[in-house]
N, C-alpha and C positions, 0 to 999 in steps of 0.2 A: 289672356283667360278667355275659355271658351264661353262664348254667349249661347244661351237657349234661351227658348219662346215661355210663355205662361205654364206654370207647372198647374197638373190637376191631377186627382187621385180616382176619378170615376172612371168605373167601365165605358166605352162608350157605347156598348151593347144594351146598359142598364137604361139607357134616355130615348125616350119617343118624342116624336113632336106631335102634337095635335092636327087632327085635321085641318085645321085653319088655323094657322099662327102668324102673328105680327112678325114684320121683317126691319130690320136695323139695314141701311143702304149704309156702307160703308165706301169712300172714296179717297183711294190712297193716292198723295198729291207731292209730287218734288218738282217744283219750276213750272208749272202746270199752267202757267197765266193764258199761254194761247189756246188752251183746248178747254181750261176748267168749267169755263163758263156753259158752253156748248155739253158736256158733261152731265154737270148739276140740271140742265134744261132737259136733258134727256131721261135722266131718275125721275123728276117731277114730273114729267107726262105720263108714268105708266100707268095702264090700266089697273094696277092692284097696286094704292097709295102706300108707302112705307111709313111707317110707325115715328121713323126718325132719318134724317138723311145727315151722315157724319162725314164731315172730312178730315183727315189724321195728315196732317203737313209734315213731313218731313226737312222740318230748318229750312224752307226754302227761302231764297234773297231775291225773288223776282215781285215779289208781292201776292201773290196768288193767294195766299192763306188770307191775307186782307180783303180779296175780291171773294173768297168764301163768306168771309164772316159778314161781308154788306150785304150778301144774296139770303141774311137772317139766318145762316147754318151754324149749326155747332161746330167748332173748330178744336182738333186737338193739337196744340203743336207741340211736337216731338222737340227736343234741345240741341240733337245730332241726325243727321242723314243716317240711318242705319239700314238703309235698304228698306225694299216692300215687303219685304217678312217681317221687320219690325213694327213698320207702321199696320200690317195686318194684325198682328199680335195684339198693340194697342186697342183696335179697333174691336175685337174680339171680348177683352176686358172691358172694355167699354160699355159695351153694347148687354140692352137688359131684354133683348129680343130670344127665342128660341132658335131663330134663322137671323142670317148674316147676310146679305150680297155684298160680297166685295168685287170693287170695280176700281180699275185704273183711270186715272183723270184725262186720260187719250182715249176712249173709248165711249162711243154713241149706241145708246140701246133701242133697238124698235119699242114700240109701245108697248108691245104686249110680251116683251121678253121676261120680266117676272113673274107675270101670272102662268108663264108655260114653263119658267124652272121649278116653282113651287108646284104645279099641276104635276111635274114628272115626280119631283121629291117624294110625294106623297102616293104614288102609283105602283110602288113595291116596296117590298120590306125592306129594312136595313139599309136604306139609301143616306149617306150621309154627304155628300157634294154632287151638285149638278152644274156642267159646264155649259154656257152658251156658246153655239157655234159663233166661232170668231172669225170673221172676214177682214180682208185688207179694206180701210176705206177708200183709201187711192185706187185700188183696183176691187170693184163690188163685184164684180164675177170671179173673183178669186178667193178662196178658202184657206186661212191659215191653218186651223184645226178644229177638229170637233172633239177635242181629247187626246187619249195616246195608250200606249202599251209599253211594256219594257223588253227593250231589246238586251239581250243578256250580256253585253258587252258595257250596261248601266244606262245608255242613253234613251229618251223618248220617243218614241215610233209612232208620228203623228198621225192620226185619224182624220183620212182626206185631207193632209195638210198639201198645201200650193196647188189642190186642183179645183177645177172652175165650178162653180156653184150648177150648173147645168149636168156634170158627170155625175153627180154626188144627189141621194135621197135627202129628204127632211126627216128621217127615223131618229127614234131615241135608242143609243146603241150602249151598252156596257163597256166601261170603261177600264184601265188601270193607274190612267195618269189623266191630268190637264194641266192645262195654262192659266192662271189667274187674272185673266184680262177682265173677265165678268163670271163670277162663280155664287152659287147660292149655297151656303154652308151652314151645314146643324152645329150651333156654335158648343154645345155641351162636347159632343162626342170632338170635336177640334181643339177644344181646351184640355180632353181627358188624354191626347196622344202628346202633347206639348205645344200646341201651336206648330208655326212656324220656325224653323230652326235658322237661326239668325249669321249664324256663322257663315252662310252663303251669301249674302251681300243681294247679287244679283245674278240671274239666271239659277235653274235647278232648284231652286227652293220650292218650286210650288209641285215639280217632278218628286222630288222628297217627301212633302208632306203627303201627295198622293199616293205615295208608294206604303209609308206610316198608316193612312189610313185603311189602305187594305190589306197592310198585315196586321192591323188589328180587328180584323173581320167587317169592315166596313166596305159598302161598295158604292160605286161612283158611276154615275152616266153621264154621257155627253149629249146633248139637246140640240138635236139636228134644226129643231122648229123655232127654237128663243136664238135669236139673233144680235150679235153684237159686232158693232164696224169699230177697228182697231185704225189709230192713226200713227202718229211718227213713231213710237216707242220711245226708249231712252236715247239721249244723246250720247255719241260714243261707244254705244254699246249693241243696240239693236240692230239689226239688219233689214234694211229695206234698200229697193232697185236703187242702184245708182250708188250704194253706200260701200264703204269699206271695211274690212275685218280686222279691228285696231288691236294691239299690244292688249292692250288693259282688256277686254273680251276675250281674248286667246287665255289667260292669264286665267280669268275669272271659270271659262268653260272646261280648261285641263284640271284646275283645284277640283271646282264642283263634280265634275263625273266622278275622280277618286274617291271624294267624300261621300257621294251617293252608294257606292258598291260598297268602300268599307265599312259604312253603318248597316246595311242592310244584308249583306252578302254572307251565309254559315261560311266558313274556314275551310270548309271541305268544298264548298263551289267553287272560293278563291283560288284554289291549289288548282282543281281539274281545268278550271279555264286560264290558267297562268299564262301556259305558252299563247292563247288566244289574246291574252292582254299584252304579254311581250311583243308578240308582231304589232300590236296597234302601236304600243308606245315609240315602237322603233318609228313606224312610219309620222306618228306625229312629231317627233322631236327634228326627223329630216324638214318636214315642212316647218318646224319652228327658226331651223337653221335657213332655210332659204326665203324666210319673210322677216328674218332678223330677230326674231322673236325668242331666241335660245333662253335667254336671260328670264323673260316670265316663266316658259316654262321651268326652268330649275327654280324659280321663286315660288311655285307654286308645289314643289316636292318639298322645298324645305318649309314650305308651312304645315304640310300634312305630315311630316316628321315631328316637326316642334308641338304640332298637337294632337299628339298619336296616345295620349293618354285620355283625352276629351273624347275622341273617337271611341274609343274602347269602352267608357263610361257608356255612350249613346248608344252602341251595340248592344249592351246588358239592357239598357231601355226599353229596347226596341224587343228585345226577346222576352222580357217581362209581359209586355203587353200581346204579344204575337198570337194570333189566333187561327192565320192564315201564314203555309211556309210559301216565302219569296220565290222559291224555286218553281212553285208553279203559277208564277206569273211569268218568268224568261220565256221570251221568245227569239226564235233567229230570223233569218231574213237579211235581207240589205242592210248596211249601217246608215242609220238616218241623216246621212249629210244633208248641211243645208244648199240647197239648190244653188246659191254664189260660189260654193268652192267647189263645183262641177262645172265650171265654165266653159273647161276647153276638152280638145278631144282628147288630149293626154291626161288631163285630171279623171274625166269620166272612164277611160282604158285602167288606170290604176285602180279606181273605186271597183271599179267590175272584176278583177285580178283579187283583190280584196276580200270582196265577197265571196266569191269562188271558195275560196281556202278558208275563210270563216264558215260558210255555208259546209264545208266538206267536215272540218273538226266539229262545227255543232252537231251534224249528224251522227259523228261517233262517241260522242260524250254528254249528250242529252240525257240519257237514261240513267247515268252514273255519278249526276250532280248531288 
């Protein structure tokens, strides 16, 4: 059975946050003993104090939940690891404040991060989410991203992704997507769109949440002057220098990209873009064969087919809340491959050829989507 996030019937546009609102900081934790205490310390050191710091634990087995309890924090212990989206949903339900700062357990915040995010959220009408600039902690000269946009094949185009800090400014920009390493969320609007879709488990759940926020009429900001440092990520899933692209990551990336597209795109748009999707899938399957991931690709496809009914219901739910046509969010340009997938000359040449074909097709069809 398909799992969904918390339900609510309010229209997100009906809620507004007062000029000065209390904030609950919710740290999502799974086996984070190595980093959790440093994360807690960075949240406690903020120039604007949180009303509460809540740790939501995804059934950790390394004692990290006990470490949080020993710090005097409220710990919400979930019975199973349902992924970060599940923990964030639990935090949104448990929080009693209008704003929730969602933080991953391997993130360190600069002291003015929350204050800067809160100021940005109040600075413009209709802002529902603000993402802090995320910088790799191991490479503090390198930006992970400042939010992002929607590539027409469904992926997130990272704003300033993998660029040096010296190359980019510190301005605040409107974005259509974000990563939830450190984000300030308006709680009522998040609940109104159903929270995070727990079917994703890991990866793309924040992209999906961001797109539903935008489709429902909310606005999102990437705040370059609010800084968060991101450490190691999730073992066996996150890509860091020297890491490998695992079969588990491949399965989740394939399945979750399809899930985003099938939930959000109108049928006409899917049909118009079908040739581009078909080309991309042929190349994805060729990559799967070369890496020994063909079974993972087929398993992802089987999952989507088995859950077709649930996906249709989610499509209907998105249409019911829609104030912005998702077609207005679609962008062309190079497909946003992770840099680790373009490490060789051959890979870069193939990606360039793919981008040339996709770019031509996008130019031909974007006005008839």
